[in-house]
PDBQT receptor file of N, H, CA, C and O in Angstrom, charges set to zero:
ATOM      1  N   MET A   1     -63.809  70.830  59.432  1.00  0.00    +0.000 N 
ATOM      2  CA  MET A   1     -62.738  71.403  60.214  1.00  0.00    +0.000 C 
ATOM      3  C   MET A   1     -63.053  72.865  60.630  1.00  0.00    +0.000 C 
ATOM      4  O   MET A   1     -62.759  73.312  61.738  1.00  0.00    +0.000 OA
ATOM      5  N   MET A   2     -63.660  73.555  59.680  1.00  0.00    +0.000 N 
ATOM      6  H   MET A   2     -63.899  73.191  58.779  1.00  0.00    +0.000 HD
ATOM      7  CA  MET A   2     -63.954  74.968  59.948  1.00  0.00    +0.000 C 
ATOM      8  C   MET A   2     -65.069  75.067  60.998  1.00  0.00    +0.000 C 
ATOM      9  O   MET A   2     -65.071  75.980  61.824  1.00  0.00    +0.000 OA
ATOM     10  N   THR A   3     -66.013  74.123  60.957  1.00  0.00    +0.000 N 
ATOM     11  H   THR A   3     -66.011  73.382  60.285  1.00  0.00    +0.000 HD
ATOM     12  CA  THR A   3     -67.078  74.100  61.942  1.00  0.00    +0.000 C 
ATOM     13  C   THR A   3     -66.498  73.847  63.363  1.00  0.00    +0.000 C 
ATOM     14  O   THR A   3     -66.958  74.452  64.331  1.00  0.00    +0.000 OA
ATOM     15  N   LEU A   4     -65.522  72.982  63.477  1.00  0.00    +0.000 N 
ATOM     16  H   LEU A   4     -65.148  72.490  62.691  1.00  0.00    +0.000 HD
ATOM     17  CA  LEU A   4     -64.896  72.740  64.729  1.00  0.00    +0.000 C 
ATOM     18  C   LEU A   4     -64.267  74.016  65.303  1.00  0.00    +0.000 C 
ATOM     19  O   LEU A   4     -64.388  74.324  66.489  1.00  0.00    +0.000 OA
ATOM     20  N   LEU A   5     -63.610  74.721  64.432  1.00  0.00    +0.000 N 
ATOM     21  H   LEU A   5     -63.512  74.471  63.469  1.00  0.00    +0.000 HD
ATOM     22  CA  LEU A   5     -62.944  76.000  64.891  1.00  0.00    +0.000 C 
ATOM     23  C   LEU A   5     -64.015  77.025  65.340  1.00  0.00    +0.000 C 
ATOM     24  O   LEU A   5     -63.827  77.726  66.334  1.00  0.00    +0.000 OA
ATOM     25  N   VAL A   6     -65.073  77.098  64.637  1.00  0.00    +0.000 N 
ATOM     26  H   VAL A   6     -65.226  76.528  63.829  1.00  0.00    +0.000 HD
ATOM     27  CA  VAL A   6     -66.160  78.025  65.013  1.00  0.00    +0.000 C 
ATOM     28  C   VAL A   6     -66.716  77.654  66.336  1.00  0.00    +0.000 C 
ATOM     29  O   VAL A   6     -66.874  78.522  67.194  1.00  0.00    +0.000 OA
ATOM     30  N   TYR A   7     -67.035  76.354  66.560  1.00  0.00    +0.000 N 
ATOM     31  H   TYR A   7     -66.907  75.648  65.863  1.00  0.00    +0.000 HD
ATOM     32  CA  TYR A   7     -67.573  75.941  67.852  1.00  0.00    +0.000 C 
ATOM     33  C   TYR A   7     -66.570  76.151  69.000  1.00  0.00    +0.000 C 
ATOM     34  O   TYR A   7     -66.967  76.512  70.108  1.00  0.00    +0.000 OA
ATOM     35  N   LEU A   8     -65.288  75.928  68.741  1.00  0.00    +0.000 N 
ATOM     36  H   LEU A   8     -64.966  75.635  67.840  1.00  0.00    +0.000 HD
ATOM     37  CA  LEU A   8     -64.309  76.130  69.785  1.00  0.00    +0.000 C 
ATOM     38  C   LEU A   8     -64.184  77.616  70.144  1.00  0.00    +0.000 C 
ATOM     39  O   LEU A   8     -64.086  77.975  71.317  1.00  0.00    +0.000 OA
ATOM     40  N   VAL A   9     -64.190  78.486  69.098  1.00  0.00    +0.000 N 
ATOM     41  H   VAL A   9     -64.269  78.194  68.145  1.00  0.00    +0.000 HD
ATOM     42  CA  VAL A   9     -64.123  79.922  69.384  1.00  0.00    +0.000 C 
ATOM     43  C   VAL A   9     -65.318  80.390  70.148  1.00  0.00    +0.000 C 
ATOM     44  O   VAL A   9     -65.174  81.179  71.081  1.00  0.00    +0.000 OA
ATOM     45  N   VAL A  10     -66.460  79.951  69.804  1.00  0.00    +0.000 N 
ATOM     46  H   VAL A  10     -66.577  79.309  69.046  1.00  0.00    +0.000 HD
ATOM     47  CA  VAL A  10     -67.712  80.321  70.492  1.00  0.00    +0.000 C 
ATOM     48  C   VAL A  10     -67.673  79.796  71.922  1.00  0.00    +0.000 C 
ATOM     49  O   VAL A  10     -68.063  80.505  72.850  1.00  0.00    +0.000 OA
ATOM     50  N   LEU A  11     -67.212  78.570  72.112  1.00  0.00    +0.000 N 
ATOM     51  H   LEU A  11     -66.895  77.993  71.358  1.00  0.00    +0.000 HD
ATOM     52  CA  LEU A  11     -67.112  77.985  73.496  1.00  0.00    +0.000 C 
ATOM     53  C   LEU A  11     -66.174  78.808  74.311  1.00  0.00    +0.000 C 
ATOM     54  O   LEU A  11     -66.475  79.128  75.461  1.00  0.00    +0.000 OA
ATOM     55  N   VAL A  12     -65.021  79.172  73.746  1.00  0.00    +0.000 N 
ATOM     56  H   VAL A  12     -64.777  78.912  72.812  1.00  0.00    +0.000 HD
ATOM     57  CA  VAL A  12     -64.060  79.991  74.496  1.00  0.00    +0.000 C 
ATOM     58  C   VAL A  12     -64.607  81.346  74.895  1.00  0.00    +0.000 C 
ATOM     59  O   VAL A  12     -64.424  81.782  76.032  1.00  0.00    +0.000 OA
ATOM     60  N   ILE A  13     -65.291  82.031  73.947  1.00  0.00    +0.000 N 
ATOM     61  H   ILE A  13     -65.439  81.676  73.024  1.00  0.00    +0.000 HD
ATOM     62  CA  ILE A  13     -65.875  83.340  74.205  1.00  0.00    +0.000 C 
ATOM     63  C   ILE A  13     -66.912  83.245  75.279  1.00  0.00    +0.000 C 
ATOM     64  O   ILE A  13     -66.903  84.074  76.189  1.00  0.00    +0.000 OA
ATOM     65  N   VAL A  14     -67.826  82.269  75.234  1.00  0.00    +0.000 N 
ATOM     66  H   VAL A  14     -67.833  81.596  74.495  1.00  0.00    +0.000 HD
ATOM     67  CA  VAL A  14     -68.876  82.085  76.223  1.00  0.00    +0.000 C 
ATOM     68  C   VAL A  14     -68.276  81.778  77.620  1.00  0.00    +0.000 C 
ATOM     69  O   VAL A  14     -68.718  82.308  78.639  1.00  0.00    +0.000 OA
ATOM     70  N   CYS A  15     -67.268  80.913  77.616  1.00  0.00    +0.000 N 
ATOM     71  H   CYS A  15     -66.909  80.483  76.787  1.00  0.00    +0.000 HD
ATOM     72  CA  CYS A  15     -66.666  80.553  78.924  1.00  0.00    +0.000 C 
ATOM     73  C   CYS A  15     -65.936  81.725  79.546  1.00  0.00    +0.000 C 
ATOM     74  O   CYS A  15     -65.980  81.911  80.762  1.00  0.00    +0.000 OA
ATOM     75  N   ILE A  16     -65.253  82.533  78.710  1.00  0.00    +0.000 N 
ATOM     76  H   ILE A  16     -65.217  82.382  77.722  1.00  0.00    +0.000 HD
ATOM     77  CA  ILE A  16     -64.560  83.732  79.253  1.00  0.00    +0.000 C 
ATOM     78  C   ILE A  16     -65.637  84.736  79.732  1.00  0.00    +0.000 C 
ATOM     79  O   ILE A  16     -65.454  85.350  80.783  1.00  0.00    +0.000 OA
ATOM     80  N   PHE A  17     -66.710  84.912  79.020  1.00  0.00    +0.000 N 
ATOM     81  H   PHE A  17     -66.858  84.413  78.166  1.00  0.00    +0.000 HD
ATOM     82  CA  PHE A  17     -67.774  85.806  79.487  1.00  0.00    +0.000 C 
ATOM     83  C   PHE A  17     -68.345  85.343  80.802  1.00  0.00    +0.000 C 
ATOM     84  O   PHE A  17     -68.467  86.147  81.726  1.00  0.00    +0.000 OA
ATOM     85  N   LEU A  18     -68.707  84.052  80.929  1.00  0.00    +0.000 N 
ATOM     86  H   LEU A  18     -68.608  83.399  80.178  1.00  0.00    +0.000 HD
ATOM     87  CA  LEU A  18     -69.262  83.543  82.145  1.00  0.00    +0.000 C 
ATOM     88  C   LEU A  18     -68.293  83.624  83.308  1.00  0.00    +0.000 C 
ATOM     89  O   LEU A  18     -68.704  83.933  84.427  1.00  0.00    +0.000 OA
ATOM     90  N   TRP A  19     -67.003  83.352  83.071  1.00  0.00    +0.000 N 
ATOM     91  H   TRP A  19     -66.669  83.102  82.162  1.00  0.00    +0.000 HD
ATOM     92  CA  TRP A  19     -65.995  83.463  84.104  1.00  0.00    +0.000 C 
ATOM     93  C   TRP A  19     -65.914  84.904  84.584  1.00  0.00    +0.000 C 
ATOM     94  O   TRP A  19     -65.865  85.142  85.790  1.00  0.00    +0.000 OA
ATOM     95  N   TRP A  20     -65.898  85.860  83.682  1.00  0.00    +0.000 N 
ATOM     96  H   TRP A  20     -65.938  85.666  82.702  1.00  0.00    +0.000 HD
ATOM     97  CA  TRP A  20     -65.875  87.275  84.045  1.00  0.00    +0.000 C 
ATOM     98  C   TRP A  20     -67.139  87.668  84.862  1.00  0.00    +0.000 C 
ATOM     99  O   TRP A  20     -67.059  88.368  85.872  1.00  0.00    +0.000 OA
ATOM    100  N   LEU A  21     -68.286  87.191  84.384  1.00  0.00    +0.000 N 
ATOM    101  H   LEU A  21     -68.351  86.622  83.564  1.00  0.00    +0.000 HD
ATOM    102  CA  LEU A  21     -69.540  87.488  85.092  1.00  0.00    +0.000 C 
ATOM    103  C   LEU A  21     -69.510  86.886  86.495  1.00  0.00    +0.000 C 
ATOM    104  O   LEU A  21     -69.974  87.512  87.448  1.00  0.00    +0.000 OA
ATOM    105  N   LEU A  22     -68.969  85.683  86.627  1.00  0.00    +0.000 N 
ATOM    106  H   LEU A  22     -68.591  85.175  85.853  1.00  0.00    +0.000 HD
ATOM    107  CA  LEU A  22     -68.883  85.054  87.899  1.00  0.00    +0.000 C 
ATOM    108  C   LEU A  22     -68.024  85.801  88.879  1.00  0.00    +0.000 C 
ATOM    109  O   LEU A  22     -68.291  85.809  90.081  1.00  0.00    +0.000 OA
ATOM    110  N   GLN A  23     -66.960  86.448  88.346  1.00  0.00    +0.000 N 
ATOM    111  H   GLN A  23     -66.743  86.441  87.370  1.00  0.00    +0.000 HD
ATOM    112  CA  GLN A  23     -66.114  87.235  89.208  1.00  0.00    +0.000 C 
ATOM    113  C   GLN A  23     -66.728  88.583  89.600  1.00  0.00    +0.000 C 
ATOM    114  O   GLN A  23     -66.346  89.167  90.614  1.00  0.00    +0.000 OA
ATOM    115  N   GLN A  24     -67.647  89.060  88.822  1.00  0.00    +0.000 N 
ATOM    116  H   GLN A  24     -67.957  88.585  87.998  1.00  0.00    +0.000 HD
ATOM    117  CA  GLN A  24     -68.274  90.355  89.105  1.00  0.00    +0.000 C 
ATOM    118  C   GLN A  24     -69.413  90.262  90.090  1.00  0.00    +0.000 C 
ATOM    119  O   GLN A  24     -69.716  91.230  90.788  1.00  0.00    +0.000 OA
ATOM    120  N   VAL A  25     -70.037  89.128  90.152  1.00  0.00    +0.000 N 
ATOM    121  H   VAL A  25     -69.791  88.342  89.584  1.00  0.00    +0.000 HD
ATOM    122  CA  VAL A  25     -71.190  88.942  91.089  1.00  0.00    +0.000 C 
ATOM    123  C   VAL A  25     -70.649  88.589  92.483  1.00  0.00    +0.000 C 
ATOM    124  O   VAL A  25     -69.905  87.624  92.654  1.00  0.00    +0.000 OA
ATOM    125  N   PRO A  26     -71.051  89.408  93.481  1.00  0.00    +0.000 N 
ATOM    126  CA  PRO A  26     -70.511  89.135  94.825  1.00  0.00    +0.000 C 
ATOM    127  C   PRO A  26     -71.228  87.948  95.451  1.00  0.00    +0.000 C 
ATOM    128  O   PRO A  26     -72.322  88.092  95.997  1.00  0.00    +0.000 OA
ATOM    129  N   LEU A  27     -70.620  86.798  95.371  1.00  0.00    +0.000 N 
ATOM    130  H   LEU A  27     -69.732  86.681  94.928  1.00  0.00    +0.000 HD
ATOM    131  CA  LEU A  27     -71.204  85.621  96.037  1.00  0.00    +0.000 C 
ATOM    132  C   LEU A  27     -70.325  85.270  97.261  1.00  0.00    +0.000 C 
ATOM    133  O   LEU A  27     -69.138  85.594  97.300  1.00  0.00    +0.000 OA
ATOM    134  N   PRO A  28     -70.942  84.598  98.258  1.00  0.00    +0.000 N 
ATOM    135  CA  PRO A  28     -70.079  84.159  99.352  1.00  0.00    +0.000 C 
ATOM    136  C   PRO A  28     -69.059  83.109  98.811  1.00  0.00    +0.000 C 
ATOM    137  O   PRO A  28     -69.331  82.418  97.829  1.00  0.00    +0.000 OA
ATOM    138  N   PRO A  29     -67.902  83.013  99.467  1.00  0.00    +0.000 N 
ATOM    139  CA  PRO A  29     -66.827  82.149  98.963  1.00  0.00    +0.000 C 
ATOM    140  C   PRO A  29     -67.237  80.676  98.660  1.00  0.00    +0.000 C 
ATOM    141  O   PRO A  29     -66.783  80.147  97.645  1.00  0.00    +0.000 OA
ATOM    142  N   PRO A  30     -68.062  79.996  99.476  1.00  0.00    +0.000 N 
ATOM    143  CA  PRO A  30     -68.416  78.615  99.129  1.00  0.00    +0.000 C 
ATOM    144  C   PRO A  30     -69.223  78.591  97.828  1.00  0.00    +0.000 C 
ATOM    145  O   PRO A  30     -68.961  77.750  96.968  1.00  0.00    +0.000 OA
ATOM    146  N   LEU A  31     -70.170  79.466  97.667  1.00  0.00    +0.000 N 
ATOM    147  H   LEU A  31     -70.384  80.148  98.366  1.00  0.00    +0.000 HD
ATOM    148  CA  LEU A  31     -71.012  79.484  96.500  1.00  0.00    +0.000 C 
ATOM    149  C   LEU A  31     -70.218  79.849  95.235  1.00  0.00    +0.000 C 
ATOM    150  O   LEU A  31     -70.461  79.303  94.159  1.00  0.00    +0.000 OA
ATOM    151  N   GLN A  32     -69.262  80.787  95.386  1.00  0.00    +0.000 N 
ATOM    152  H   GLN A  32     -69.065  81.231  96.260  1.00  0.00    +0.000 HD
ATOM    153  CA  GLN A  32     -68.446  81.146  94.274  1.00  0.00    +0.000 C 
ATOM    154  C   GLN A  32     -67.571  79.975  93.796  1.00  0.00    +0.000 C 
ATOM    155  O   GLN A  32     -67.374  79.768  92.598  1.00  0.00    +0.000 OA
ATOM    156  N   GLN A  33     -67.069  79.240  94.750  1.00  0.00    +0.000 N 
ATOM    157  H   GLN A  33     -67.229  79.408  95.723  1.00  0.00    +0.000 HD
ATOM    158  CA  GLN A  33     -66.228  78.061  94.432  1.00  0.00    +0.000 C 
ATOM    159  C   GLN A  33     -67.049  76.996  93.720  1.00  0.00    +0.000 C 
ATOM    160  O   GLN A  33     -66.593  76.412  92.738  1.00  0.00    +0.000 OA
ATOM    161  N   ILE A  34     -68.243  76.746  94.205  1.00  0.00    +0.000 N 
ATOM    162  H   ILE A  34     -68.614  77.221  95.003  1.00  0.00    +0.000 HD
ATOM    163  CA  ILE A  34     -69.120  75.792  93.601  1.00  0.00    +0.000 C 
ATOM    164  C   ILE A  34     -69.529  76.212  92.211  1.00  0.00    +0.000 C 
ATOM    165  O   ILE A  34     -69.558  75.373  91.310  1.00  0.00    +0.000 OA
ATOM    166  N   ALA A  35     -69.851  77.486  91.994  1.00  0.00    +0.000 N 
ATOM    167  H   ALA A  35     -69.828  78.168  92.726  1.00  0.00    +0.000 HD
ATOM    168  CA  ALA A  35     -70.215  77.989  90.669  1.00  0.00    +0.000 C 
ATOM    169  C   ALA A  35     -69.060  77.881  89.729  1.00  0.00    +0.000 C 
ATOM    170  O   ALA A  35     -69.259  77.572  88.555  1.00  0.00    +0.000 OA
ATOM    171  N   THR A  36     -67.829  78.128  90.201  1.00  0.00    +0.000 N 
ATOM    172  H   THR A  36     -67.668  78.379  91.155  1.00  0.00    +0.000 HD
ATOM    173  CA  THR A  36     -66.654  77.976  89.357  1.00  0.00    +0.000 C 
ATOM    174  C   THR A  36     -66.453  76.520  88.928  1.00  0.00    +0.000 C 
ATOM    175  O   THR A  36     -66.177  76.242  87.761  1.00  0.00    +0.000 OA
ATOM    176  N   ILE A  37     -66.590  75.624  89.853  1.00  0.00    +0.000 N 
ATOM    177  H   ILE A  37     -66.815  75.850  90.801  1.00  0.00    +0.000 HD
ATOM    178  CA  ILE A  37     -66.429  74.174  89.540  1.00  0.00    +0.000 C 
ATOM    179  C   ILE A  37     -67.471  73.739  88.532  1.00  0.00    +0.000 C 
ATOM    180  O   ILE A  37     -67.170  73.011  87.586  1.00  0.00    +0.000 OA
ATOM    181  N   VAL A  38     -68.677  74.180  88.734  1.00  0.00    +0.000 N 
ATOM    182  H   VAL A  38     -68.922  74.771  89.502  1.00  0.00    +0.000 HD
ATOM    183  CA  VAL A  38     -69.781  73.815  87.799  1.00  0.00    +0.000 C 
ATOM    184  C   VAL A  38     -69.490  74.387  86.401  1.00  0.00    +0.000 C 
ATOM    185  O   VAL A  38     -69.670  73.702  85.395  1.00  0.00    +0.000 OA
ATOM    186  N   LEU A  39     -69.039  75.653  86.351  1.00  0.00    +0.000 N 
ATOM    187  H   LEU A  39     -68.893  76.210  87.169  1.00  0.00    +0.000 HD
ATOM    188  CA  LEU A  39     -68.701  76.277  85.056  1.00  0.00    +0.000 C 
ATOM    189  C   LEU A  39     -67.613  75.506  84.330  1.00  0.00    +0.000 C 
ATOM    190  O   LEU A  39     -67.732  75.213  83.140  1.00  0.00    +0.000 OA
ATOM    191  N   VAL A  40     -66.586  75.190  85.032  1.00  0.00    +0.000 N 
ATOM    192  H   VAL A  40     -66.490  75.427  85.998  1.00  0.00    +0.000 HD
ATOM    193  CA  VAL A  40     -65.442  74.434  84.468  1.00  0.00    +0.000 C 
ATOM    194  C   VAL A  40     -65.890  73.030  83.979  1.00  0.00    +0.000 C 
ATOM    195  O   VAL A  40     -65.515  72.588  82.893  1.00  0.00    +0.000 OA
ATOM    196  N   ALA A  41     -66.678  72.366  84.793  1.00  0.00    +0.000 N 
ATOM    197  H   ALA A  41     -66.982  72.725  85.675  1.00  0.00    +0.000 HD
ATOM    198  CA  ALA A  41     -67.153  71.006  84.469  1.00  0.00    +0.000 C 
ATOM    199  C   ALA A  41     -68.029  71.081  83.156  1.00  0.00    +0.000 C 
ATOM    200  O   ALA A  41     -67.845  70.272  82.247  1.00  0.00    +0.000 OA
ATOM    201  N   ILE A  42     -68.921  72.007  83.084  1.00  0.00    +0.000 N 
ATOM    202  H   ILE A  42     -69.071  72.665  83.823  1.00  0.00    +0.000 HD
ATOM    203  CA  ILE A  42     -69.767  72.102  81.894  1.00  0.00    +0.000 C 
ATOM    204  C   ILE A  42     -68.930  72.430  80.661  1.00  0.00    +0.000 C 
ATOM    205  O   ILE A  42     -69.166  71.871  79.590  1.00  0.00    +0.000 OA
ATOM    206  N   GLY A  43     -67.966  73.319  80.796  1.00  0.00    +0.000 N 
ATOM    207  H   GLY A  43     -67.774  73.773  81.666  1.00  0.00    +0.000 HD
ATOM    208  CA  GLY A  43     -67.050  73.667  79.701  1.00  0.00    +0.000 C 
ATOM    209  C   GLY A  43     -66.280  72.513  79.208  1.00  0.00    +0.000 C 
ATOM    210  O   GLY A  43     -66.141  72.331  77.999  1.00  0.00    +0.000 OA
ATOM    211  N   VAL A  44     -65.739  71.673  80.149  1.00  0.00    +0.000 N 
ATOM    212  H   VAL A  44     -65.852  71.821  81.131  1.00  0.00    +0.000 HD
ATOM    213  CA  VAL A  44     -64.950  70.482  79.776  1.00  0.00    +0.000 C 
ATOM    214  C   VAL A  44     -65.840  69.435  79.109  1.00  0.00    +0.000 C 
ATOM    215  O   VAL A  44     -65.423  68.782  78.153  1.00  0.00    +0.000 OA
ATOM    216  N   ILE A  45     -67.071  69.275  79.614  1.00  0.00    +0.000 N 
ATOM    217  H   ILE A  45     -67.410  69.807  80.390  1.00  0.00    +0.000 HD
ATOM    218  CA  ILE A  45     -67.990  68.286  79.007  1.00  0.00    +0.000 C 
ATOM    219  C   ILE A  45     -68.299  68.669  77.572  1.00  0.00    +0.000 C 
ATOM    220  O   ILE A  45     -68.297  67.816  76.685  1.00  0.00    +0.000 OA
ATOM    221  N   ILE A  46     -68.565  69.947  77.339  1.00  0.00    +0.000 N 
ATOM    222  H   ILE A  46     -68.566  70.640  78.060  1.00  0.00    +0.000 HD
ATOM    223  CA  ILE A  46     -68.886  70.419  76.022  1.00  0.00    +0.000 C 
ATOM    224  C   ILE A  46     -67.663  70.297  75.113  1.00  0.00    +0.000 C 
ATOM    225  O   ILE A  46     -67.802  69.903  73.955  1.00  0.00    +0.000 OA
ATOM    226  N   LEU A  47     -66.487  70.622  75.604  1.00  0.00    +0.000 N 
ATOM    227  H   LEU A  47     -66.374  70.942  76.545  1.00  0.00    +0.000 HD
ATOM    228  CA  LEU A  47     -65.267  70.535  74.820  1.00  0.00    +0.000 C 
ATOM    229  C   LEU A  47     -64.969  69.081  74.400  1.00  0.00    +0.000 C 
ATOM    230  O   LEU A  47     -64.585  68.803  73.264  1.00  0.00    +0.000 OA
ATOM    231  N   VAL A  48     -65.161  68.181  75.355  1.00  0.00    +0.000 N 
ATOM    232  H   VAL A  48     -65.474  68.406  76.278  1.00  0.00    +0.000 HD
ATOM    233  CA  VAL A  48     -64.939  66.741  75.061  1.00  0.00    +0.000 C 
ATOM    234  C   VAL A  48     -65.945  66.277  74.029  1.00  0.00    +0.000 C 
ATOM    235  O   VAL A  48     -65.599  65.524  73.120  1.00  0.00    +0.000 OA
ATOM    236  N   GLY A  49     -67.183  66.716  74.157  1.00  0.00    +0.000 N 
ATOM    237  H   GLY A  49     -67.465  67.328  74.896  1.00  0.00    +0.000 HD
ATOM    238  CA  GLY A  49     -68.205  66.328  73.158  1.00  0.00    +0.000 C 
ATOM    239  C   GLY A  49     -67.895  66.848  71.773  1.00  0.00    +0.000 C 
ATOM    240  O   GLY A  49     -68.107  66.139  70.789  1.00  0.00    +0.000 OA
ATOM    241  N   ILE A  50     -67.392  68.079  71.671  1.00  0.00    +0.000 N 
ATOM    242  H   ILE A  50     -67.220  68.654  72.470  1.00  0.00    +0.000 HD
ATOM    243  CA  ILE A  50     -67.033  68.688  70.369  1.00  0.00    +0.000 C 
ATOM    244  C   ILE A  50     -65.849  67.858  69.796  1.00  0.00    +0.000 C 
ATOM    245  O   ILE A  50     -65.872  67.493  68.620  1.00  0.00    +0.000 OA
ATOM    246  N   LEU A  51     -64.849  67.571  70.598  1.00  0.00    +0.000 N 
ATOM    247  H   LEU A  51     -64.830  67.868  71.552  1.00  0.00    +0.000 HD
ATOM    248  CA  LEU A  51     -63.663  66.856  70.143  1.00  0.00    +0.000 C 
ATOM    249  C   LEU A  51     -63.980  65.393  69.772  1.00  0.00    +0.000 C 
ATOM    250  O   LEU A  51     -63.374  64.833  68.859  1.00  0.00    +0.000 OA
ATOM    251  N   LEU A  52     -64.947  64.781  70.502  1.00  0.00    +0.000 N 
ATOM    252  H   LEU A  52     -65.439  65.236  71.244  1.00  0.00    +0.000 HD
ATOM    253  CA  LEU A  52     -65.337  63.459  70.102  1.00  0.00    +0.000 C 
ATOM    254  C   LEU A  52     -66.077  63.439  68.773  1.00  0.00    +0.000 C 
ATOM    255  O   LEU A  52     -65.890  62.529  67.966  1.00  0.00    +0.000 OA
ATOM    256  N   GLN A  53     -66.886  64.405  68.554  1.00  0.00    +0.000 N 
ATOM    257  H   GLN A  53     -67.039  65.144  69.209  1.00  0.00    +0.000 HD
ATOM    258  CA  GLN A  53     -67.564  64.536  67.300  1.00  0.00    +0.000 C 
ATOM    259  C   GLN A  53     -66.560  64.704  66.106  1.00  0.00    +0.000 C 
ATOM    260  O   GLN A  53     -66.718  64.115  65.037  1.00  0.00    +0.000 OA
ATOM    261  N   PHE A  54     -65.552  65.524  66.360  1.00  0.00    +0.000 N 
ATOM    262  H   PHE A  54     -65.423  66.002  67.228  1.00  0.00    +0.000 HD
ATOM    263  CA  PHE A  54     -64.507  65.737  65.381  1.00  0.00    +0.000 C 
ATOM    264  C   PHE A  54     -63.747  64.452  65.103  1.00  0.00    +0.000 C 
ATOM    265  O   PHE A  54     -63.357  64.199  63.963  1.00  0.00    +0.000 OA
ATOM    266  N   ALA A  55     -63.536  63.649  66.113  1.00  0.00    +0.000 N 
ATOM    267  H   ALA A  55     -63.853  63.855  67.039  1.00  0.00    +0.000 HD
ATOM    268  CA  ALA A  55     -62.787  62.371  65.975  1.00  0.00    +0.000 C 
ATOM    269  C   ALA A  55     -63.630  61.252  65.397  1.00  0.00    +0.000 C 
ATOM    270  O   ALA A  55     -63.112  60.181  65.083  1.00  0.00    +0.000 OA
ATOM    271  N   GLY A  56     -64.956  61.496  65.251  1.00  0.00    +0.000 N 
ATOM    272  H   GLY A  56     -65.377  62.366  65.506  1.00  0.00    +0.000 HD
ATOM    273  CA  GLY A  56     -65.766  60.482  64.681  1.00  0.00    +0.000 C 
ATOM    274  C   GLY A  56     -66.396  59.513  65.649  1.00  0.00    +0.000 C 
ATOM    275  O   GLY A  56     -66.895  58.455  65.267  1.00  0.00    +0.000 OA
ATOM    276  N   GLY A  57     -66.364  59.903  66.938  1.00  0.00    +0.000 N 
ATOM    277  H   GLY A  57     -65.959  60.763  67.249  1.00  0.00    +0.000 HD
ATOM    278  CA  GLY A  57     -66.890  59.017  67.976  1.00  0.00    +0.000 C 
ATOM    279  C   GLY A  57     -68.294  59.361  68.431  1.00  0.00    +0.000 C 
ATOM    280  O   GLY A  57     -68.724  58.929  69.500  1.00  0.00    +0.000 OA
ATOM    281  N   GLY A  58     -69.006  60.127  67.638  1.00  0.00    +0.000 N 
ATOM    282  H   GLY A  58     -68.657  60.478  66.770  1.00  0.00    +0.000 HD
ATOM    283  CA  GLY A  58     -70.383  60.497  68.037  1.00  0.00    +0.000 C 
ATOM    284  C   GLY A  58     -70.394  61.867  68.699  1.00  0.00    +0.000 C 
ATOM    285  O   GLY A  58     -70.599  62.880  68.029  1.00  0.00    +0.000 OA
ATOM    286  N   GLY A  59     -70.171  61.905  70.025  1.00  0.00    +0.000 N 
ATOM    287  H   GLY A  59     -70.004  61.082  70.569  1.00  0.00    +0.000 HD
ATOM    288  CA  GLY A  59     -70.118  63.197  70.714  1.00  0.00    +0.000 C 
ATOM    289  C   GLY A  59     -71.450  63.846  70.749  1.00  0.00    +0.000 C 
ATOM    290  O   GLY A  59     -72.484  63.186  70.649  1.00  0.00    +0.000 OA
ATOM    291  N   LEU A  60     -71.433  65.190  70.897  1.00  0.00    +0.000 N 
ATOM    292  H   LEU A  60     -70.592  65.725  70.978  1.00  0.00    +0.000 HD
ATOM    293  CA  LEU A  60     -72.655  65.987  70.911  1.00  0.00    +0.000 C 
ATOM    294  C   LEU A  60     -73.205  66.094  69.481  1.00  0.00    +0.000 C 
ATOM    295  O   LEU A  60     -72.439  66.166  68.520  1.00  0.00    +0.000 OA
ATOM    296  N   HIS A  61     -74.482  66.103  69.356  1.00  0.00    +0.000 N 
ATOM    297  H   HIS A  61     -75.104  66.044  70.137  1.00  0.00    +0.000 HD
ATOM    298  CA  HIS A  61     -75.107  66.247  68.049  1.00  0.00    +0.000 C 
ATOM    299  C   HIS A  61     -75.384  67.779  67.813  1.00  0.00    +0.000 C 
ATOM    300  O   HIS A  61     -76.456  68.291  68.133  1.00  0.00    +0.000 OA
ATOM    301  N   LEU A  62     -74.417  68.434  67.270  1.00  0.00    +0.000 N 
ATOM    302  H   LEU A  62     -73.545  68.018  67.010  1.00  0.00    +0.000 HD
ATOM    303  CA  LEU A  62     -74.529  69.845  67.020  1.00  0.00    +0.000 C 
ATOM    304  C   LEU A  62     -75.000  70.072  65.607  1.00  0.00    +0.000 C 
ATOM    305  O   LEU A  62     -74.657  69.303  64.710  1.00  0.00    +0.000 OA
ATOM    306  N   PRO A  63     -75.812  71.157  65.380  1.00  0.00    +0.000 N 
ATOM    307  CA  PRO A  63     -76.272  71.421  64.055  1.00  0.00    +0.000 C 
ATOM    308  C   PRO A  63     -75.127  71.836  63.146  1.00  0.00    +0.000 C 
ATOM    309  O   PRO A  63     -74.207  72.530  63.577  1.00  0.00    +0.000 OA
ATOM    310  N   SER A  64     -75.179  71.428  61.937  1.00  0.00    +0.000 N 
ATOM    311  H   SER A  64     -75.927  70.864  61.587  1.00  0.00    +0.000 HD
ATOM    312  CA  SER A  64     -74.156  71.800  60.956  1.00  0.00    +0.000 C 
ATOM    313  C   SER A  64     -74.376  73.220  60.517  1.00  0.00    +0.000 C 
ATOM    314  O   SER A  64     -75.501  73.720  60.502  1.00  0.00    +0.000 OA
ATOM    315  N   MET A  65     -73.286  73.866  60.160  1.00  0.00    +0.000 N 
ATOM    316  H   MET A  65     -72.372  73.460  60.172  1.00  0.00    +0.000 HD
ATOM    317  CA  MET A  65     -73.353  75.283  59.768  1.00  0.00    +0.000 C 
ATOM    318  C   MET A  65     -73.188  75.416  58.256  1.00  0.00    +0.000 C 
ATOM    319  O   MET A  65     -72.318  76.159  57.801  1.00  0.00    +0.000 OA
ATOM    320  N   ARG A  66     -73.996  74.719  57.473  1.00  0.00    +0.000 N 
ATOM    321  H   ARG A  66     -74.702  74.116  57.842  1.00  0.00    +0.000 HD
ATOM    322  CA  ARG A  66     -73.899  74.768  56.048  1.00  0.00    +0.000 C 
ATOM    323  C   ARG A  66     -74.954  75.688  55.466  1.00  0.00    +0.000 C 
ATOM    324  O   ARG A  66     -75.024  75.854  54.248  1.00  0.00    +0.000 OA
TER     325      ARG A  66
C-alpha cells in the first residue's frame, strides 16, 4: 500500500512539472495542444497500470521498493 502511495505521489509530481514546463515553452497552438494530449494520455496510461497492479490484475511491472 505504501509503495502505491509513493508511485502516485511521484507520478503527480512529474506530471505537474511536465505540465508547467509545457506551459513555459512557447509552442504554436496546434503543437501545444498535441503535446498536452500526449502528456495526459501517458499519465492516464501509467495511472491505470499502477492501479491495475494494486488491484492484482498485473498492470505495469514496477520494481519493488524494499
